[in-house]
C-alpha positions in Angstrom: -42.6 25.5 200.0 -44.1 25.8 196.5 -42.4 24.7 193.3 -41.7 28.3 192.3 -40.2 29.2 195.7 -38.1 26.0 195.7 -36.8 26.8 192.2 -35.8 30.3 193.3 -34.1 29.0 196.5 -32.1 26.4 194.6 -31.1 29.0 192.0 -29.8 31.2 194.7 -27.8 28.3 196.2 -26.4 27.4 192.8 -25.4 31.0 192.2 -23.5 31.1 195.5 -21.6 28.0 194.5 -20.9 29.2 190.9 -19.8 32.7 192.0 -17.5 31.4 194.8 -19.4 33.3 197.5 -17.8 31.2 200.2 -19.0 28.6 202.6 -20.8 31.0 205.1 -23.0 32.5 202.3 -23.5 29.1 200.7 -24.7 27.7 204.1 -27.1 30.7 204.5 -28.6 30.0 201.1 -28.9 26.3 201.8 -30.7 27.1 205.1 -33.2 29.3 203.1 -33.7 26.5 200.6 -34.4 23.9 203.3 -36.3 26.1 205.6 -34.0 25.0 208.4 -31.0 26.0 210.4 -27.8 24.5 208.9 -24.3 23.5 209.9 -21.5 22.3 207.6 -18.8 20.0 209.1 -15.7 18.8 207.3 -14.6 15.2 207.1 -12.3 15.6 210.2 -15.2 17.1 212.3 -14.2 20.7 212.0 -17.0 23.3 211.7 -16.9 25.0 208.3 -20.0 27.2 208.5 -23.2 27.7 210.5 -26.5 29.4 209.5 -28.7 29.5 212.6 -31.0 32.2 213.9 -29.7 32.1 217.5 -26.7 30.8 219.6 -28.9 28.2 221.2 -29.9 26.9 217.7 -26.2 26.8 216.7 -25.4 24.8 219.9 -28.2 22.4 219.1 -26.8 21.7 215.6 -23.2 21.3 216.7 -24.1 18.9 219.6 -26.6 17.0 217.4 -29.6 17.5 219.8 -33.1 16.2 219.3 -34.6 17.1 215.9 -31.2 17.5 214.2 -30.7 15.5 211.0 -27.2 14.6 209.9 -26.4 13.6 206.3 -23.0 12.7 205.0 -21.7 14.7 202.0 -20.0 12.6 199.4 -18.3 13.2 196.0 -18.2 9.9 194.2 -17.5 7.5 197.1 -15.3 10.0 199.0 -16.7 11.4 202.3 -16.0 15.2 202.2 -18.1 16.4 205.1 -21.5 16.4 206.8 -24.7 18.5 206.7 -26.6 19.0 209.9 -29.9 20.7 209.8 -33.1 21.2 211.9 -36.2 22.2 210.0 -38.3 25.0 211.2 -41.5 23.1 210.6 -41.8 20.0 208.3 -38.9 18.1 206.8 -37.8 19.1 203.3 -38.8 17.0 200.4 -36.3 14.2 199.6 -35.7 15.5 196.0 -35.0 19.0 197.4 -32.7 17.6 200.1 -30.8 15.6 197.5 -30.2 18.6 195.3 -29.1 20.7 198.2 -26.7 18.1 199.6 -25.2 17.5 196.1 -24.4 21.2 195.7 -23.0 21.5 199.3 -20.8 18.4 198.7 -19.3 19.9 195.6 -18.6 23.2 197.4 -17.0 21.6 200.4 -14.9 19.3 198.1 -13.7 22.4 196.1 -12.5 24.2 199.2 -10.7 21.2 200.8 -6.9 21.3 200.8 -5.3 19.2 198.1 -4.4 15.8 199.6 -0.7 16.2 198.8 -0.5 19.7 200.1 0.2 19.4 203.8 0.4 22.6 205.9 4.1 22.3 206.4 4.8 21.8 202.7 2.6 24.8 201.7 4.3 27.0 204.3 7.7 26.0 203.2 6.9 26.6 199.5 5.2 30.0 200.1 8.1 31.1 202.3 10.6 30.2 199.5 8.5 32.0 196.9 7.6 35.2 198.8 11.1 35.5 200.3 12.7 35.1 196.9 14.6 31.9 197.9 13.9 30.1 194.6 16.2 31.4 191.8 14.9 29.4 188.9 11.5 30.0 187.3 11.1 26.4 186.0 11.9 25.1 189.5 9.4 27.4 191.1 6.6 26.4 188.7 7.4 22.7 189.1 7.3 22.9 192.9 4.0 24.7 192.7 2.5 22.0 190.6 3.5 19.4 193.1 1.2 21.3 195.5 -1.7 21.7 193.0 -1.1 25.3 192.0 -0.2 26.4 188.5 1.9 29.6 188.4 2.7 29.6 184.7 0.8 32.8 184.3 1.9 34.3 187.6 -0.5 35.3 190.4 -1.4 37.7 193.1 -0.9 37.8 196.9 -3.3 38.6 199.7 -2.2 39.7 203.1 -4.8 38.9 205.7 -4.5 40.5 209.2 -7.0 39.7 211.9 -6.8 42.2 214.8 -8.4 41.0 218.1 -10.8 43.5 219.6 -10.4 41.8 222.9 -7.8 39.4 224.3 -8.2 36.2 222.1 -8.0 32.7 223.4 -7.3 29.4 221.8 -5.5 28.7 218.5 -7.4 31.4 216.6 -4.5 31.9 214.1 -4.9 28.3 212.9 -8.7 28.7 212.5 -8.2 32.0 210.6 -5.6 30.3 208.3 -8.0 27.4 207.6 -10.9 29.7 206.8 -8.8 32.0 204.7 -7.4 29.2 202.6 -10.9 27.6 202.1 -12.4 30.9 201.1 -9.7 31.7 198.6 -9.8 28.2 197.1 -13.6 28.4 196.8 -13.1 31.3 194.3 -9.8 30.5 192.7 -8.8 26.8 192.7 -5.2 26.1 193.7 -4.9 29.1 196.1 -2.5 28.4 198.9 -2.2 30.1 202.3 0.3 30.1 205.2 1.0 32.0 208.4 3.7 34.6 208.2 5.2 36.7 211.0 2.4 39.3 211.2 -0.3 38.0 208.9 -1.7 35.3 206.7 -0.3 35.2 203.1 -2.6 33.8 200.4 -1.2 33.1 197.0 -3.8 33.3 194.2 -2.6 31.8 190.9 -3.4 33.3 187.5 -3.4 36.6 185.7 -7.1 37.5 186.3 -7.1 40.7 188.4 -10.9 40.4 189.0 -10.5 36.9 190.3 -7.9 38.1 192.8 -10.2 40.9 193.9 -13.1 38.5 194.4 -10.8 36.1 196.4 -9.8 39.0 198.7 -13.4 40.0 199.2 -14.4 36.4 199.8 -11.6 35.9 202.4 -12.7 39.1 204.2 -16.3 38.0 204.2 -15.5 34.5 205.5 -13.3 35.7 208.3 -15.8 38.4 209.3 -18.4 35.5 209.7 -16.0 33.1 211.4 -14.1 35.5 213.7 -16.7 37.9 215.2 -14.4 39.2 217.9 -11.8 40.4 215.4 -11.4 43.3 213.0 -10.0 41.7 209.9 -8.2 43.6 207.1 -7.2 42.2 203.7 -4.7 43.8 201.4 -4.1 42.5 197.8 -1.4 43.1 195.3 -1.3 43.7 191.6 -0.9 40.7 189.4 2.7 39.5 189.0 2.7 38.0 185.5 6.1 36.5 186.1 6.0 34.1 189.2 9.6 35.3 190.0 8.0 38.7 190.9 5.7 37.2 193.5 8.0 38.5 196.3 7.1 42.0 195.1 3.5 41.2 195.1 3.8 40.0 198.7 5.3 43.4 199.7 2.5 45.2 197.9 -0.2 43.2 199.7 1.3 43.7 203.1 1.6 47.4 202.6 -2.1 47.6 201.6 -3.1 45.6 204.6 -1.0 47.8 206.9 -2.7 50.9 205.4 -6.2 49.6 205.7 -8.3 50.8 208.6 -9.2 47.9 210.9 -11.9 49.9 212.8 -13.8 50.9 209.6 -16.4 49.2 207.5 -15.8 46.4 205.0 -15.0 48.8 202.2 -12.1 50.4 204.1 -10.9 47.0 205.5 -10.4 45.7 201.9 -7.5 47.5 200.3 -5.7 47.1 197.0 -2.2 48.2 196.4 -3.4 50.5 193.6 -5.6 52.3 196.2 -2.8 53.1 198.7 -2.0 56.5 197.1 1.1 58.2 198.4 1.9 55.2 200.6 3.1 53.4 197.4 6.2 55.7 197.4 7.4 54.0 200.6 7.3 50.5 199.2 10.9 50.4 198.1 12.0 51.5 201.6 9.7 48.8 203.1 11.1 46.1 200.8 14.8 47.1 200.4 15.7 49.0 203.6 13.0 48.6 206.3 15.6 49.7 208.9 15.8 53.1 207.4 12.0 53.4 207.5 12.0 52.3 211.1 14.6 55.0 211.9 12.5 57.7 210.2 9.4 56.6 212.2 11.5 56.6 215.4 12.7 60.1 214.7 9.3 61.5 214.1 6.1 60.1 215.5 7.3 57.2 217.7 7.6 59.5 220.8 3.9 60.4 220.3 2.7 56.8 220.4 4.8 56.2 223.5 3.2 59.3 225.2 -0.3 58.2 224.2 0.3 54.7 225.6 1.8 56.0 228.9 -0.7 58.8 229.6 -3.9 57.8 227.7 -3.9 60.8 225.4 -4.7 61.2 221.7 -1.7 63.0 220.2 -1.4 60.7 217.2 -5.1 60.8 216.4 -5.1 64.6 216.8 -2.1 65.0 214.5 -3.5 62.7 211.8 -6.9 64.6 211.9 -5.1 68.0 211.8 -3.0 67.0 208.7 -6.0 65.2 207.0 -7.9 68.5 207.3 -5.1 70.5 205.6 -3.9 72.0 208.9 -7.4 73.5 209.7 -7.8 74.0 213.4 -11.6 74.6 213.1 -12.1 71.4 211.0 -10.0 69.4 213.5 -11.8 70.3 216.7 -15.2 69.9 214.9 -14.3 66.4 213.7 -12.9 65.4 217.1 -15.6 67.1 219.1 -12.9 68.6 221.3 -12.4 72.2 222.4 -9.9 74.2 220.3 -7.8 75.0 223.3 -7.3 71.3 223.9 -6.3 70.8 220.2 -3.8 73.6 220.5 -2.4 72.1 223.7 -2.0 68.7 222.0 -0.2 70.1 218.9 2.1 72.1 221.2 2.9 68.8 222.9 3.6 67.2 219.5 6.2 70.0 218.9 7.8 69.5 222.3 8.1 65.7 221.9 9.3 65.6 218.2 10.9 69.0 217.7 8.7 69.4 214.7 6.2 72.3 214.4 2.9 71.7 212.7 2.8 75.4 211.8 5.8 75.0 209.4 5.7 73.3 206.0 8.8 71.2 206.8 7.3 70.1 210.1 4.0 69.1 208.6 5.8 67.2 205.8 8.1 65.3 208.1 5.3 64.4 210.5 3.0 63.3 207.7 5.7 61.0 206.3 6.3 59.7 209.8 2.6 58.8 210.1 2.8 57.1 206.7 5.9 55.2 207.9 4.0 54.1 211.0 1.2 52.7 208.9 3.5 51.0 206.4 5.3 49.3 209.2 2.0 48.0 210.6 2.3 50.0 213.9 -1.1 50.8 215.3 -1.8 53.8 217.5 -3.7 53.3 220.8 -7.4 52.9 219.9 -8.9 55.1 222.6 -7.7 57.5 225.3 -7.6 56.2 228.9 -7.5 59.5 230.8 -6.7 62.9 229.3 -5.5 64.5 232.5 -2.3 62.5 232.2 -1.4 64.9 229.4 -1.3 67.8 231.9 0.6 66.1 234.6 2.9 63.7 232.8 6.1 64.6 231.0 8.0 62.6 228.5 11.6 63.7 227.9 12.0 65.4 224.6 14.2 63.0 222.4 17.7 64.3 221.7 18.3 65.1 218.1 21.7 65.1 216.4 
């Protein structure tokens, strides 16, 4: 590698560290600078990131096979991790290797959990903050500082939801939590993360909206790299300038994550609360009276999901497409590549199961709100039909209506 190429490669690596691009991207740029495949390991032996051209090369790095060089990463005298690499041709120059390992050590150190912030302590603190269990502002800020996070200027909340595309094995939730926390801390120091009932909550301190947005994008990018068998969505809230309002920010982030489309591209899987449109109107119901929201969902589109699951049909998808196309039958069957008679049959079945007619304004409004309630509650429709003939032979009793 010539001096000009080396300078460009090091500049790209430094830019990744400075911008908080995350460990996967940093590893890729380190690999380019060294002309080698690269693996980053933390001080406990956990894999942080791998940049290798093939699964066999990744396996060679992780098992330290012949030709793999291991170098400890240190900050001062503290061991923070290890770099493993295998050069494509000749070994990198010592001066280049030293500069690369120094940058990697600093990045790994920055993304490590604070020594005092054990997982249980972080989880307990975030639960207390996001569930509004701390009634005194000074107490909340003081407890945060004990864990290395400064909430004097408030903060934002991310809701991270990995959806397995296939049945997942192992403790993938713990791995997702670790990667989400490291990615967020790599962009905003002091960020904390914990597992919630349906997602990972990440608290990003500070009043910088742009920093929160970059943290959300960094978390999504990191989990996409680390969990290839998952469709990950990330929702992020507005900034809560008063830390006592972080419970509201948590509800905003979860609503955004529930509205995001897990089967879409990265742009649609990263959702801010400000971009949720009419769904924002349902936030008070979600936060203050979720039982009422669940009742409305149950009285409208829940029978359609039950029917789709039982008979492998696409009533929910057809209804959503029909309403998204302003009740245009032609646009619906063109988008779904389905005969218009089949679309009419499905919409007739919607009326039979729900008692709501898509040909009436009131019926469309109630069904549309029912679909929004479904998304806000985090309910996912079946991803694909199993067999359409079930819609012709099966019958689900029409729900009684009072």
